[in-house]
N, C-alpha and C positions, 0 to 999 in steps of 0.2 A: 502494500500501500504504500501511498505517496502523499502527503501532504502539500498541494498547493497554496503558494503565498496568498496569490490572488482569490479573494472571495473564501480561503480557508477551506476549500473542499478536500476531500479526501477521493483517491481515484485509484484503481489498479495498476501496479508499476508496468504491466503490458499497453495500458492505453495511457502511460504519461508521456507526454513528448516534449521532455525536459532533456535535453542531450547528459549524457555522464559526465562529462567535464564542467556542468552547471549543478550537478547532485550534491547534497549533503544526505548523508546516511547517519544516524544515530541507533545503536546498539545497547539497550539497557541490558544488564547482567543476566536476567532471566529469560531473554531471547536471543541470547549468542549462540546457542546450541542450535545446530543445524540450519542456520540462515546462511543463503547463497545467493546475495546479491552482487552484480558484478559491477567491479570501479574500473575506471582508465588505469592503464599501464604503468601510470606515474603517482598515483593517488596517496595521498600524504593521510594515515590514521593518527588517533591518541588513544593511547589506553590509560585510563585511570586507576591506580592502586588504591585499594581501598584496604582497612586494618585488617579483615576477614578474610581477604582474597587470598585462593588457593591456587598452584600452579594450572588445574585443571581450568578453573575460570579464567585464568589469564590467558592459557594457549586457545581458550575459544575464542576468547576476545581479538587476541590476536591475529589468530587465524581466520578470520574474517577477510582479509586481505589476501587472496590466493596467490598475488603475485609478488610476496616478501622476496627480497633478492632479485629479482628481477624487474627494480624499477621501482615498486611500491615502498614504500619506508613507512616507518613506526616509529611514534614518539610516547614515550611513559612519560605520565604527569602524576607528582606525586605531594599530598600536602605534608609539611615540616612534621607533623606528628609521625605518619607514616615513613618518613625518611631517617626517623627517628627509632624506630622499630625495626628499621632494616640495619641500621647502623647497630642498636644494639645485639643484632641475632650477627652481624658480619663481625662484631666487635673490632670495627674502624669506622673510621669515616673517610671520606672522599678529601682530598686536596681542594679546596675553593680555588686554587692558582692552576689553571688546566694552559699548558702550552703548546704551541701546533706540533711540539717534537712528542709529548707524551699522551695527546690527546685520545688515539688511540688505545693506549693502556689504560688509561682512565675510564674509558666508556668499556672497554673487555670486564674492568675491576666492578664498575657499578654493575653491569649485568648480572656477573656472578652473584655479587651479593644480592641483587633483587630476585634471581630464581633460585638463591640459599635460602632466603627469607621465605619464598612463596612456598619451598618444599617444608619447610619448618610448619607453616601454616598447614601444611594439607597434612604433616604427619599429627599436628594438635586436634586437625578434626576429625581425623579417623580415629585418633584415640580416644576423642570424647563420644564419638558413635558407638565404638566397640564397648565402652563402658556402659553408657547407657543400654545395650543389646543385651549384656550381661546381666544389668539389673533386671531388663524386663523378663530374662530366661528364668531368673530366680524366682521372681515373683509368680511366673508362669505354674514354676512347681509345685507352687502351695495351692493355686488356685486349680490346678489340675486334679490334685488330692481332693480338695473342697467339694469339685464339680464331680467325682466320683462318688465323692459321700452323699453328693444331694440326688444324684441319679438313682441311688440304693433307697432311697426314704421320700422320694418325691411324691410318692401315693399315699403317704401316710399325713402329708401335709393337708390340715384344715378338719381333718376327723379327729385328731387329739393332738395334744400340746406336743410340740415337736422336742426330739433330745436338743441338750444341749451342744451334743454335735453338729446337728442340723443346724442351729441356730448360727454358730459359728462358722460352719461352711457357708451358709448364705451370706453374712458378714464379710467374707473376703471377697463379694461382687460388688458390694456397695463402695461407692466412691464419695467420702465425704466432702462435702463444699464449707467452706469458712465464709460467714458473710459479715465476719466483726469489721466495723470501721476504724482504723486508730483515730485518736483525738488528739495527736500532736503530729508534727513534722519532723 
């Protein structure tokens, strides 16, 4: 889809009469995966680095440009807070003075630092997801046993007072909600 400046109309990209050279494409993080919009051979892209970005997120955004190293270029933008996070992981800072002689070395170091930080973020994200999965698996063990107990006694519910085991088993499936409101900030 293309949003036209004139009249703020949205039209399908196949019906857009704007040349590739005059187009501006924006991909948000959610919509970078799987997007394949053609750009000019000399197109310039900007990838913004966010504090929770992983290597996969970065790669998905960067490779919307299908012609990197064949004329298309990529620029990284990061806010100072993200730069500080990168420097913390890299345990160094980039020299503020860049001469023509060492520009290539400095750029290579910056790219290594950024990729290293993105990989560390990926590992942190995977570790967090693994821990959450383990926690869910532990709760599932108790719920599985409770479910078996309820299946054994379900026909008795309503005809007599349920056993203590049945009440505890049923309670395993309740999700308590806290409606209390704090009176201070």
